N, C-alpha and C positions, 0 to 999 in steps of 0.2 A: 346598588349594589345587588338585590336580589334580584331585579330584571336582566340584570347581566349575567347572573350566576344561571337563571332559567333559561336564557338565550343560549348560552353554551351547552347545558344540557339538552338542549333542542336540537343543537347544530351537530351534536356528536355522530346521530345515527347516521346524517346526511352525509358526513365526510368519510364514514365508514364504507359507506353504499356506494360512493365513487371510486372505490379502487385504490382510497390514499393510502399510502404505506411510509412510516417515518423511515427517514433515509439511513439511520444507522439499525434498523429492524433488519434480523434474520436473511429477510429473502433479499435486502436492498444491497448496496454496494460497501457498505461499513467492511465487511470481513475481505473483500478483497484489497481493499486499500492498505489494510494491516499487512498484506504478503507482496509487496512491491518492492524489490531490491533498488535503491537507490545508486547511480554512479555518475559523477562529475568530473570535471578538470580539477587538474592537480595545482590547484594555487589557493591563494587566503580565501576569495569571494566562492570560490567553488566547494571548498571546503563547509563555508558559512551555509550555502544554501543546500547541501546535502544535510548537514547537521538539522535545518529548518525542516526540511522535506521528511525525514526521517520522524519527527517530532511531530509534524502536522499529519502525518499518513499513520502515526502509533504503530509503528513498524515492528512486526514480531518476528524478532530473531531466530527465535525456535523453529518456525514453520517454515518449508520449502516456499520459495517465493513463487507465486504465479504468472508474474509479471516483472519485467526488468525497465526500468525507469533512465533513459540517457539524458544527461541535459548538457548543452552549451552557452556557456554565459560569456556575454561581452559587454563592456563597461566605458561609457564616455564621460568625460570630467569636463565640465564649463566653468569658467569662471564668471561671477556675478557680481556687479557693483564694483566700483574702484575708489581706493582711496586717494589722497592728493598724489602719494607717493607710485602711483599706479600698479598697486598691488590688490588682491581679490580681496573684497570683504565676506563675500559667499561663494560656495561653489555647488553646482546643480549635478548630481549624479545620475545618470540616464543608464538603468542596466536591463538589458535585454537576453531572454533565455529562451532557447530554443528545446523543447522537450519533444524525446519519441518513446511511447510506450508499447514494447515488445513481449507479447505473451510468452511463456517458457516454453509452452506446448506447441509451438508455432504458429502462425497465423498472419493476418496483415496488421502491423504495426499502425498505432494512432499517433498522430505529431500535433503540436499546438506552438505557438509563440507567446509570450507576455513581456510585455515593459514596463517598469516601474522607474519612476523620478524622484528622487529625494534631494534635499537640499541640507547644507549644514554651513554652520560659520567658520571661517578662516579666522587662525589664532597668530597672534605674532611668535608665540614660542613653539618650537619644534614639536617638543612633546605632544603640547594641546594641539597641532594640527593635525599630529598622526592619529590621536586619539578621536578626534573630530572626524577623521577620514573614515576610519574603523567604523565609527558608530553608525555612520551613513551607509556604510557598505552594509552592516548589519541589519538596520532598519529596512535597507532594500532585499534582502535575502530573505527577510520574514515575511514581506509583501509579497514577494514573489511565491514563496513556498505556497501563500494563501492563495493565491491567484491559481497556481499549476494545481492543487488540490482541488479547487472548484471544477477546473478544466477536466481532471480525471474523474470526479464523482458525475459530471455531466455524463462523459462518454461511455463510463461503464454503466451507469443506468440505463442506456440506449440498447447495451449489448443484450 
């Protein structure tokens, strides 16, 4: 325990000497992420993605946006496994999001694409089947938001 603490204390000056800056420090990209206005398509999956992105980016509604993030989402659902009556036992939901980050002051937009695949169980009851599909969409939107946030952090850190 003491050796680990001593090693950590000795390594601290080395990390600061190499120019390491925490991602959310003031000179980093954290404040830029808070000022990205998100727009998505007008459907359930688009709404969920926008909601997840605004949470992931910690959008500051009170500040003027520095960037506009436009996303376009496509989804594909494929049945997996078959019962004896030829109905699916599971579904695979693949969601592809294409995004464009445009600076509010003008300039070259940044683009990217992320793809996420989730699965969910098929249910015999109609309400349970709808709830399972919506849960799969919610999980896909959350994962897409996380991946897009990482892309944005990397892109803005390079600027």
